[in-house]
PDB file of N, CA, C and O in Angstrom:
ATOM      1  N   MET A   1     154.946  21.684-127.172  1.00  0.00           N
ATOM      2  CA  MET A   1     153.655  21.205-127.593  1.00  0.00           C
ATOM      3  C   MET A   1     152.544  21.839-126.768  1.00  0.00           C
ATOM      4  O   MET A   1     151.493  22.196-127.299  1.00  0.00           O
ATOM      5  N   GLN A   2     152.780  21.975-125.483  1.00  0.00           N
ATOM      6  CA  GLN A   2     151.774  22.559-124.606  1.00  0.00           C
ATOM      7  C   GLN A   2     151.583  24.050-124.908  1.00  0.00           C
ATOM      8  O   GLN A   2     150.464  24.557-124.830  1.00  0.00           O
ATOM      9  N   THR A   3     152.639  24.734-125.244  1.00  0.00           N
ATOM     10  CA  THR A   3     152.549  26.150-125.582  1.00  0.00           C
ATOM     11  C   THR A   3     151.726  26.346-126.853  1.00  0.00           C
ATOM     12  O   THR A   3     150.934  27.283-126.946  1.00  0.00           O
ATOM     13  N   ALA A   4     151.909  25.486-127.803  1.00  0.00           N
ATOM     14  CA  ALA A   4     151.143  25.574-129.043  1.00  0.00           C
ATOM     15  C   ALA A   4     149.665  25.343-128.778  1.00  0.00           C
ATOM     16  O   ALA A   4     148.817  26.021-129.358  1.00  0.00           O
ATOM     17  N   ALA A   5     149.354  24.402-127.917  1.00  0.00           N
ATOM     18  CA  ALA A   5     147.957  24.132-127.583  1.00  0.00           C
ATOM     19  C   ALA A   5     147.321  25.329-126.874  1.00  0.00           C
ATOM     20  O   ALA A   5     146.159  25.655-127.117  1.00  0.00           O
ATOM     21  N   ILE A   6     148.071  25.965-126.017  1.00  0.00           N
ATOM     22  CA  ILE A   6     147.571  27.151-125.313  1.00  0.00           C
ATOM     23  C   ILE A   6     147.316  28.280-126.303  1.00  0.00           C
ATOM     24  O   ILE A   6     146.286  28.950-126.227  1.00  0.00           O
ATOM     25  N   ILE A   7     148.226  28.492-127.216  1.00  0.00           N
ATOM     26  CA  ILE A   7     148.082  29.569-128.213  1.00  0.00           C
ATOM     27  C   ILE A   7     146.868  29.306-129.106  1.00  0.00           C
ATOM     28  O   ILE A   7     146.089  30.219-129.380  1.00  0.00           O
ATOM     29  N   VAL A   8     146.707  28.070-129.557  1.00  0.00           N
ATOM     30  CA  VAL A   8     145.557  27.724-130.399  1.00  0.00           C
ATOM     31  C   VAL A   8     144.256  27.905-129.621  1.00  0.00           C
ATOM     32  O   VAL A   8     143.285  28.447-130.150  1.00  0.00           O
ATOM     33  N   SER A   9     144.235  27.459-128.381  1.00  0.00           N
ATOM     34  CA  SER A   9     143.031  27.590-127.555  1.00  0.00           C
ATOM     35  C   SER A   9     142.668  29.050-127.330  1.00  0.00           C
ATOM     36  O   SER A   9     141.501  29.424-127.443  1.00  0.00           O
ATOM     37  N   LEU A  10     143.649  29.871-127.015  1.00  0.00           N
ATOM     38  CA  LEU A  10     143.378  31.291-126.789  1.00  0.00           C
ATOM     39  C   LEU A  10     142.914  31.980-128.069  1.00  0.00           C
ATOM     40  O   LEU A  10     142.030  32.836-128.031  1.00  0.00           O
ATOM     41  N   THR A  11     143.502  31.613-129.187  1.00  0.00           N
ATOM     42  CA  THR A  11     143.095  32.197-130.466  1.00  0.00           C
ATOM     43  C   THR A  11     141.656  31.833-130.791  1.00  0.00           C
ATOM     44  O   THR A  11     140.871  32.691-131.194  1.00  0.00           O
ATOM     45  N   LEU A  12     141.310  30.573-130.618  1.00  0.00           N
ATOM     46  CA  LEU A  12     139.936  30.140-130.871  1.00  0.00           C
ATOM     47  C   LEU A  12     138.950  30.812-129.920  1.00  0.00           C
ATOM     48  O   LEU A  12     137.837  31.155-130.318  1.00  0.00           O
ATOM     49  N   THR A  13     139.349  30.997-128.680  1.00  0.00           N
ATOM     50  CA  THR A  13     138.483  31.675-127.713  1.00  0.00           C
ATOM     51  C   THR A  13     138.249  33.118-128.111  1.00  0.00           C
ATOM     52  O   THR A  13     137.123  33.609-128.021  1.00  0.00           O
ATOM     53  N   ILE A  14     139.289  33.804-128.549  1.00  0.00           N
ATOM     54  CA  ILE A  14     139.152  35.203-128.964  1.00  0.00           C
ATOM     55  C   ILE A  14     138.249  35.307-130.195  1.00  0.00           C
ATOM     56  O   ILE A  14     137.403  36.198-130.273  1.00  0.00           O
ATOM     57  N   VAL A  15     138.429  34.404-131.146  1.00  0.00           N
ATOM     58  CA  VAL A  15     137.584  34.410-132.346  1.00  0.00           C
ATOM     59  C   VAL A  15     136.130  34.133-131.969  1.00  0.00           C
ATOM     60  O   VAL A  15     135.221  34.793-132.472  1.00  0.00           O
ATOM     61  N   ALA A  16     135.908  33.161-131.089  1.00  0.00           N
ATOM     62  CA  ALA A  16     134.545  32.826-130.663  1.00  0.00           C
ATOM     63  C   ALA A  16     133.890  33.998-129.939  1.00  0.00           C
ATOM     64  O   ALA A  16     132.710  34.271-130.160  1.00  0.00           O
ATOM     65  N   LEU A  17     134.618  34.686-129.094  1.00  0.00           N
ATOM     66  CA  LEU A  17     134.067  35.835-128.386  1.00  0.00           C
ATOM     67  C   LEU A  17     133.735  36.980-129.341  1.00  0.00           C
ATOM     68  O   LEU A  17     132.736  37.677-129.163  1.00  0.00           O
ATOM     69  N   ALA A  18     134.573  37.165-130.347  1.00  0.00           N
ATOM     70  CA  ALA A  18     134.293  38.201-131.341  1.00  0.00           C
ATOM     71  C   ALA A  18     133.027  37.867-132.132  1.00  0.00           C
ATOM     72  O   ALA A  18     132.203  38.745-132.386  1.00  0.00           O
ATOM     73  N   LEU A  19     132.873  36.607-132.518  1.00  0.00           N
ATOM     74  CA  LEU A  19     131.665  36.192-133.234  1.00  0.00           C
ATOM     75  C   LEU A  19     130.421  36.314-132.348  1.00  0.00           C
ATOM     76  O   LEU A  19     129.352  36.698-132.824  1.00  0.00           O
ATOM     77  N   LEU A  20     130.560  35.993-131.081  1.00  0.00           N
ATOM     78  CA  LEU A  20     129.453  36.132-130.144  1.00  0.00           C
ATOM     79  C   LEU A  20     129.045  37.595-130.000  1.00  0.00           C
ATOM     80  O   LEU A  20     127.856  37.915-130.015  1.00  0.00           O
ATOM     81  N   ALA A  21     130.019  38.473-129.863  1.00  0.00           N
ATOM     82  CA  ALA A  21     129.723  39.905-129.725  1.00  0.00           C
ATOM     83  C   ALA A  21     129.026  40.436-130.977  1.00  0.00           C
ATOM     84  O   ALA A  21     128.105  41.247-130.879  1.00  0.00           O
ATOM     85  N   ARG A  22     129.458  39.986-132.135  1.00  0.00           N
ATOM     86  CA  ARG A  22     128.826  40.421-133.378  1.00  0.00           C
ATOM     87  C   ARG A  22     127.392  39.917-133.483  1.00  0.00           C
ATOM     88  O   ARG A  22     126.504  40.647-133.922  1.00  0.00           O
ATOM     89  N   ALA A  23     127.168  38.676-133.082  1.00  0.00           N
ATOM     90  CA  ALA A  23     125.817  38.113-133.126  1.00  0.00           C
ATOM     91  C   ALA A  23     124.894  38.831-132.147  1.00  0.00           C
ATOM     92  O   ALA A  23     123.740  39.109-132.475  1.00  0.00           O
ATOM     93  N   VAL A  24     125.383  39.130-130.965  1.00  0.00           N
ATOM     94  CA  VAL A  24     124.570  39.852-129.978  1.00  0.00           C
ATOM     95  C   VAL A  24     124.247  41.249-130.487  1.00  0.00           C
ATOM     96  O   VAL A  24     123.122  41.723-130.325  1.00  0.00           O
ATOM     97  N   ALA A  25     125.210  41.902-131.094  1.00  0.00           N
ATOM     98  CA  ALA A  25     124.963  43.245-131.638  1.00  0.00           C
ATOM     99  C   ALA A  25     123.905  43.204-132.737  1.00  0.00           C
ATOM    100  O   ALA A  25     123.063  44.099-132.815  1.00  0.00           O
ATOM    101  N   ARG A  26     123.938  42.184-133.581  1.00  0.00           N
ATOM    102  CA  ARG A  26     122.921  42.056-134.636  1.00  0.00           C
ATOM    103  C   ARG A  26     121.547  41.789-134.043  1.00  0.00           C
ATOM    104  O   ARG A  26     120.551  42.335-134.519  1.00  0.00           O
ATOM    105  N   LEU A  27     121.479  40.958-133.013  1.00  0.00           N
ATOM    106  CA  LEU A  27     120.198  40.692-132.359  1.00  0.00           C
ATOM    107  C   LEU A  27     119.627  41.948-131.726  1.00  0.00           C
ATOM    108  O   LEU A  27     118.425  42.202-131.808  1.00  0.00           O
ATOM    109  N   VAL A  28     120.490  42.733-131.097  1.00  0.00           N
ATOM    110  CA  VAL A  28     120.035  43.982-130.485  1.00  0.00           C
ATOM    111  C   VAL A  28     119.511  44.929-131.557  1.00  0.00           C
ATOM    112  O   VAL A  28     118.496  45.593-131.353  1.00  0.00           O
ATOM    113  N   ASP A  29     120.186  44.996-132.686  1.00  0.00           N
ATOM    114  CA  ASP A  29     119.727  45.846-133.787  1.00  0.00           C
ATOM    115  C   ASP A  29     118.351  45.417-134.282  1.00  0.00           C
ATOM    116  O   ASP A  29     117.488  46.257-134.535  1.00  0.00           O
ATOM    117  N   VAL A  30     118.149  44.115-134.419  1.00  0.00           N
ATOM    118  CA  VAL A  30     116.860  43.616-134.881  1.00  0.00           C
ATOM    119  C   VAL A  30     115.768  43.911-133.854  1.00  0.00           C
ATOM    120  O   VAL A  30     114.666  44.324-134.214  1.00  0.00           O
ATOM    121  N   LEU A  31     116.077  43.699-132.588  1.00  0.00           N
ATOM    122  CA  LEU A  31     115.080  43.939-131.540  1.00  0.00           C
ATOM    123  C   LEU A  31     114.706  45.409-131.425  1.00  0.00           C
ATOM    124  O   LEU A  31     113.582  45.732-131.040  1.00  0.00           O
ATOM    125  N   ARG A  32     115.617  46.288-131.747  1.00  0.00           N
ATOM    126  CA  ARG A  32     115.325  47.722-131.671  1.00  0.00           C
ATOM    127  C   ARG A  32     114.412  48.196-132.797  1.00  0.00           C
ATOM    128  O   ARG A  32     113.881  49.305-132.739  1.00  0.00           O
ATOM    129  N   LEU A  33     114.225  47.365-133.820  1.00  0.00           N
ATOM    130  CA  LEU A  33     113.357  47.746-134.927  1.00  0.00           C
ATOM    131  C   LEU A  33     111.882  47.743-134.528  1.00  0.00           C
ATOM    132  O   LEU A  33     111.069  48.428-135.148  1.00  0.00           O
ATOM    133  N   GLY A  34     111.540  46.979-133.505  1.00  0.00           N
ATOM    134  CA  GLY A  34     110.141  46.857-133.103  1.00  0.00           C
ATOM    135  C   GLY A  34     109.617  48.111-132.432  1.00  0.00           C
ATOM    136  O   GLY A  34     110.374  48.898-131.863  1.00  0.00           O
ATOM    137  N   ARG A  35     108.290  48.280-132.512  1.00  0.00           N
ATOM    138  CA  ARG A  35     107.643  49.407-131.859  1.00  0.00           C
ATOM    139  C   ARG A  35     107.352  49.068-130.409  1.00  0.00           C
ATOM    140  O   ARG A  35     107.229  47.897-130.052  1.00  0.00           O
ATOM    141  N   ALA A  36     107.243  50.082-129.582  1.00  0.00           N
ATOM    142  CA  ALA A  36     106.851  49.896-128.195  1.00  0.00           C
ATOM    143  C   ALA A  36     105.356  49.633-128.130  1.00  0.00           C
ATOM    144  O   ALA A  36     104.572  50.275-128.828  1.00  0.00           O
ATOM    145  N   VAL A  37     104.970  48.691-127.292  1.00  0.00           N
ATOM    146  CA  VAL A  37     103.551  48.385-127.103  1.00  0.00           C
ATOM    147  C   VAL A  37     103.182  48.891-125.713  1.00  0.00           C
ATOM    148  O   VAL A  37     103.661  48.380-124.701  1.00  0.00           O
ATOM    149  N   HIS A  38     102.328  49.898-125.683  1.00  0.00           N
ATOM    150  CA  HIS A  38     102.039  50.558-124.414  1.00  0.00           C
ATOM    151  C   HIS A  38     101.049  49.786-123.555  1.00  0.00           C
ATOM    152  O   HIS A  38     101.033  49.970-122.338  1.00  0.00           O
ATOM    153  N   ASP A  39     100.228  48.934-124.142  1.00  0.00           N
ATOM    154  CA  ASP A  39      99.264  48.187-123.342  1.00  0.00           C
ATOM    155  C   ASP A  39      99.721  46.754-123.079  1.00  0.00           C
ATOM    156  O   ASP A  39      98.896  45.868-122.856  1.00  0.00           O
ATOM    157  N   ARG A  40     101.019  46.528-123.105  1.00  0.00           N
ATOM    158  CA  ARG A  40     101.563  45.183-122.919  1.00  0.00           C
ATOM    159  C   ARG A  40     101.260  44.625-121.531  1.00  0.00           C
ATOM    160  O   ARG A  40     101.098  43.414-121.381  1.00  0.00           O
ATOM    161  N   THR A  41     101.179  45.474-120.526  1.00  0.00           N
ATOM    162  CA  THR A  41     100.935  44.989-119.175  1.00  0.00           C
ATOM    163  C   THR A  41      99.454  44.803-118.883  1.00  0.00           C
ATOM    164  O   THR A  41      99.098  44.329-117.804  1.00  0.00           O
ATOM    165  N   ALA A  42      98.584  45.165-119.816  1.00  0.00           N
ATOM    166  CA  ALA A  42      97.152  44.972-119.609  1.00  0.00           C
ATOM    167  C   ALA A  42      96.835  43.473-119.632  1.00  0.00           C
ATOM    168  O   ALA A  42      97.404  42.728-120.430  1.00  0.00           O
ATOM    169  N   GLN A  43      95.957  43.050-118.785  1.00  0.00           N
ATOM    170  CA  GLN A  43      95.533  41.654-118.677  1.00  0.00           C
ATOM    171  C   GLN A  43      96.725  40.718-118.495  1.00  0.00           C
ATOM    172  O   GLN A  43      96.875  39.736-119.223  1.00  0.00           O
ATOM    173  N   GLY A  44      97.563  41.034-117.523  1.00  0.00           N
ATOM    174  CA  GLY A  44      98.773  40.236-117.285  1.00  0.00           C
ATOM    175  C   GLY A  44      98.480  38.793-116.944  1.00  0.00           C
ATOM    176  O   GLY A  44      99.186  37.889-117.394  1.00  0.00           O
ATOM    177  N   GLY A  45      97.438  38.566-116.148  1.00  0.00           N
ATOM    178  CA  GLY A  45      97.102  37.195-115.766  1.00  0.00           C
ATOM    179  C   GLY A  45      96.662  36.359-116.949  1.00  0.00           C
ATOM    180  O   GLY A  45      97.041  35.193-117.065  1.00  0.00           O
ATOM    181  N   VAL A  46      95.867  36.942-117.823  1.00  0.00           N
ATOM    182  CA  VAL A  46      95.380  36.217-119.007  1.00  0.00           C
ATOM    183  C   VAL A  46      96.543  35.895-119.939  1.00  0.00           C
ATOM    184  O   VAL A  46      96.640  34.786-120.464  1.00  0.00           O
ATOM    185  N   ARG A  47      97.421  36.868-120.138  1.00  0.00           N
ATOM    186  CA  ARG A  47      98.578  36.645-121.021  1.00  0.00           C
ATOM    187  C   ARG A  47      99.520  35.596-120.445  1.00  0.00           C
ATOM    188  O   ARG A  47     100.031  34.752-121.181  1.00  0.00           O
ATOM    189  N   THR A  48      99.757  35.642-119.129  1.00  0.00           N
ATOM    190  CA  THR A  48     100.633  34.661-118.487  1.00  0.00           C
ATOM    191  C   THR A  48     100.049  33.262-118.593  1.00  0.00           C
ATOM    192  O   THR A  48     100.772  32.305-118.873  1.00  0.00           O
ATOM    193  N   ALA A  49      98.754  33.137-118.374  1.00  0.00           N
ATOM    194  CA  ALA A  49      98.105  31.828-118.488  1.00  0.00           C
ATOM    195  C   ALA A  49      98.214  31.289-119.910  1.00  0.00           C
ATOM    196  O   ALA A  49      98.443  30.096-120.103  1.00  0.00           O
ATOM    197  N   ALA A  50      98.052  32.153-120.902  1.00  0.00           N
ATOM    198  CA  ALA A  50      98.154  31.711-122.292  1.00  0.00           C
ATOM    199  C   ALA A  50      99.561  31.225-122.621  1.00  0.00           C
ATOM    200  O   ALA A  50      99.726  30.213-123.301  1.00  0.00           O
ATOM    201  N   VAL A  51     100.566  31.935-122.146  1.00  0.00           N
ATOM    202  CA  VAL A  51     101.957  31.536-122.409  1.00  0.00           C
ATOM    203  C   VAL A  51     102.255  30.207-121.716  1.00  0.00           C
ATOM    204  O   VAL A  51     102.885  29.331-122.308  1.00  0.00           O
ATOM    205  N   LEU A  52     101.813  30.052-120.478  1.00  0.00           N
ATOM    206  CA  LEU A  52     102.042  28.794-119.769  1.00  0.00           C
ATOM    207  C   LEU A  52     101.315  27.637-120.446  1.00  0.00           C
ATOM    208  O   LEU A  52     101.861  26.539-120.552  1.00  0.00           O
ATOM    209  N   ARG A  53     100.099  27.875-120.900  1.00  0.00           N
ATOM    210  CA  ARG A  53      99.324  26.829-121.568  1.00  0.00           C
ATOM    211  C   ARG A  53     100.042  26.377-122.848  1.00  0.00           C
ATOM    212  O   ARG A  53     100.127  25.180-123.121  1.00  0.00           O
ATOM    213  N   GLU A  54     100.556  27.329-123.627  1.00  0.00           N
ATOM    214  CA  GLU A  54     101.250  26.968-124.864  1.00  0.00           C
ATOM    215  C   GLU A  54     102.605  26.328-124.588  1.00  0.00           C
ATOM    216  O   GLU A  54     102.998  25.397-125.290  1.00  0.00           O
ATOM    217  N   SER A  55     103.327  26.810-123.577  1.00  0.00           N
ATOM    218  CA  SER A  55     104.667  26.303-123.301  1.00  0.00           C
ATOM    219  C   SER A  55     104.634  24.929-122.646  1.00  0.00           C
ATOM    220  O   SER A  55     105.314  24.007-123.096  1.00  0.00           O
ATOM    221  N   VAL A  56     103.853  24.795-121.598  1.00  0.00           N
ATOM    222  CA  VAL A  56     103.834  23.538-120.853  1.00  0.00           C
ATOM    223  C   VAL A  56     103.026  22.478-121.600  1.00  0.00           C
ATOM    224  O   VAL A  56     103.413  21.310-121.638  1.00  0.00           O
ATOM    225  N   GLY A  57     101.917  22.881-122.187  1.00  0.00           N
ATOM    226  CA  GLY A  57     101.067  21.920-122.869  1.00  0.00           C
ATOM    227  C   GLY A  57     101.455  21.638-124.301  1.00  0.00           C
ATOM    228  O   GLY A  57     100.896  20.732-124.920  1.00  0.00           O
ATOM    229  N   HIS A  58     102.394  22.386-124.847  1.00  0.00           N
ATOM    230  CA  HIS A  58     102.824  22.229-126.241  1.00  0.00           C
ATOM    231  C   HIS A  58     101.624  22.247-127.189  1.00  0.00           C
ATOM    232  O   HIS A  58     101.539  21.430-128.106  1.00  0.00           O
ATOM    233  N   SER A  59     100.709  23.172-126.965  1.00  0.00           N
ATOM    234  CA  SER A  59      99.482  23.188-127.757  1.00  0.00           C
ATOM    235  C   SER A  59      99.742  23.480-129.230  1.00  0.00           C
ATOM    236  O   SER A  59      99.019  22.970-130.086  1.00  0.00           O
ATOM    237  N   ARG A  60     100.730  24.270-129.542  1.00  0.00           N
ATOM    238  CA  ARG A  60     101.013  24.545-130.959  1.00  0.00           C
ATOM    239  C   ARG A  60     101.596  23.323-131.653  1.00  0.00           C
ATOM    240  O   ARG A  60     101.339  23.093-132.835  1.00  0.00           O
ATOM    241  N   MET A  61     102.377  22.541-130.922  1.00  0.00           N
ATOM    242  CA  MET A  61     102.968  21.351-131.521  1.00  0.00           C
ATOM    243  C   MET A  61     101.909  20.328-131.886  1.00  0.00           C
ATOM    244  O   MET A  61     102.086  19.572-132.841  1.00  0.00           O
ATOM    245  N   LEU A  62     100.819  20.290-131.148  1.00  0.00           N
ATOM    246  CA  LEU A  62      99.789  19.297-131.429  1.00  0.00           C
ATOM    247  C   LEU A  62      98.967  19.649-132.660  1.00  0.00           C
ATOM    248  O   LEU A  62      98.141  18.847-133.094  1.00  0.00           O
ATOM    249  N   LYS A  63      99.177  20.841-133.237  1.00  0.00           N
ATOM    250  CA  LYS A  63      98.512  21.185-134.483  1.00  0.00           C
ATOM    251  C   LYS A  63      99.079  20.369-135.640  1.00  0.00           C
ATOM    252  O   LYS A  63      98.400  20.140-136.641  1.00  0.00           O
ATOM    253  N   TRP A  64     100.334  19.932-135.494  1.00  0.00           N
ATOM    254  CA  TRP A  64     100.934  19.026-136.472  1.00  0.00           C
ATOM    255  C   TRP A  64     100.720  17.629-135.921  1.00  0.00           C
ATOM    256  O   TRP A  64     101.099  17.361-134.780  1.00  0.00           O
ATOM    257  N   SER A  65     100.144  16.760-136.669  1.00  0.00           N
ATOM    258  CA  SER A  65      99.725  15.467-136.128  1.00  0.00           C
ATOM    259  C   SER A  65     100.897  14.614-135.613  1.00  0.00           C
ATOM    260  O   SER A  65     101.136  14.553-134.407  1.00  0.00           O
ATOM    261  N   VAL A  66     101.603  13.975-136.501  1.00  0.00           N
ATOM    262  CA  VAL A  66     102.642  13.025-136.074  1.00  0.00           C
ATOM    263  C   VAL A  66     103.868  13.724-135.477  1.00  0.00           C
ATOM    264  O   VAL A  66     104.305  13.331-134.395  1.00  0.00           O
ATOM    265  N   PRO A  67     104.442  14.738-136.130  1.00  0.00           N
ATOM    266  CA  PRO A  67     105.617  15.384-135.526  1.00  0.00           C
ATOM    267  C   PRO A  67     105.291  16.055-134.193  1.00  0.00           C
ATOM    268  O   PRO A  67     106.100  16.037-133.266  1.00  0.00           O
ATOM    269  N   GLY A  68     104.111  16.642-134.109  1.00  0.00           N
ATOM    270  CA  GLY A  68     103.738  17.298-132.856  1.00  0.00           C
ATOM    271  C   GLY A  68     103.583  16.316-131.723  1.00  0.00           C
ATOM    272  O   GLY A  68     104.059  16.565-130.615  1.00  0.00           O
ATOM    273  N   ALA A  69     102.918  15.195-131.983  1.00  0.00           N
ATOM    274  CA  ALA A  69     102.747  14.183-130.942  1.00  0.00           C
ATOM    275  C   ALA A  69     104.091  13.583-130.543  1.00  0.00           C
ATOM    276  O   ALA A  69     104.330  13.342-129.360  1.00  0.00           O
ATOM    277  N   ALA A  70     104.965  13.342-131.507  1.00  0.00           N
ATOM    278  CA  ALA A  70     106.287  12.797-131.202  1.00  0.00           C
ATOM    279  C   ALA A  70     107.091  13.774-130.354  1.00  0.00           C
ATOM    280  O   ALA A  70     107.761  13.371-129.403  1.00  0.00           O
ATOM    281  N   HIS A  71     107.026  15.050-130.695  1.00  0.00           N
ATOM    282  CA  HIS A  71     107.744  16.053-129.909  1.00  0.00           C
ATOM    283  C   HIS A  71     107.189  16.117-128.491  1.00  0.00           C
ATOM    284  O   HIS A  71     107.944  16.212-127.523  1.00  0.00           O
ATOM    285  N   TRP A  72     105.871  16.065-128.379  1.00  0.00           N
ATOM    286  CA  TRP A  72     105.238  16.162-127.071  1.00  0.00           C
ATOM    287  C   TRP A  72     105.653  14.980-126.200  1.00  0.00           C
ATOM    288  O   TRP A  72     105.875  15.148-125.001  1.00  0.00           O
ATOM    289  N   LEU A  73     105.762  13.781-126.789  1.00  0.00           N
ATOM    290  CA  LEU A  73     106.159  12.602-126.024  1.00  0.00           C
ATOM    291  C   LEU A  73     107.624  12.658-125.611  1.00  0.00           C
ATOM    292  O   LEU A  73     107.987  12.177-124.538  1.00  0.00           O
ATOM    293  N   VAL A  74     108.455  13.236-126.448  1.00  0.00           N
ATOM    294  CA  VAL A  74     109.874  13.317-126.102  1.00  0.00           C
ATOM    295  C   VAL A  74     110.051  14.299-124.981  1.00  0.00           C
ATOM    296  O   VAL A  74     111.174  14.524-124.529  1.00  0.00           O
TER     297      VAL A  74
END
């Protein structure tokens, strides 16, 4: 019984790793479609502040009235 459980566990692990590798490869393919932005490092402080304001303050979530407020409270 224990041998069967080990075989099933190893098989599921191998299948999961194969699916993970395929998903990562697809994500890399999608990310490579984008163009390079050469001025991305310009105004680093302003961009960082904007990202922190949106992430910590959940400012986009508050654009939706009830769901946004509920998410912000959770």
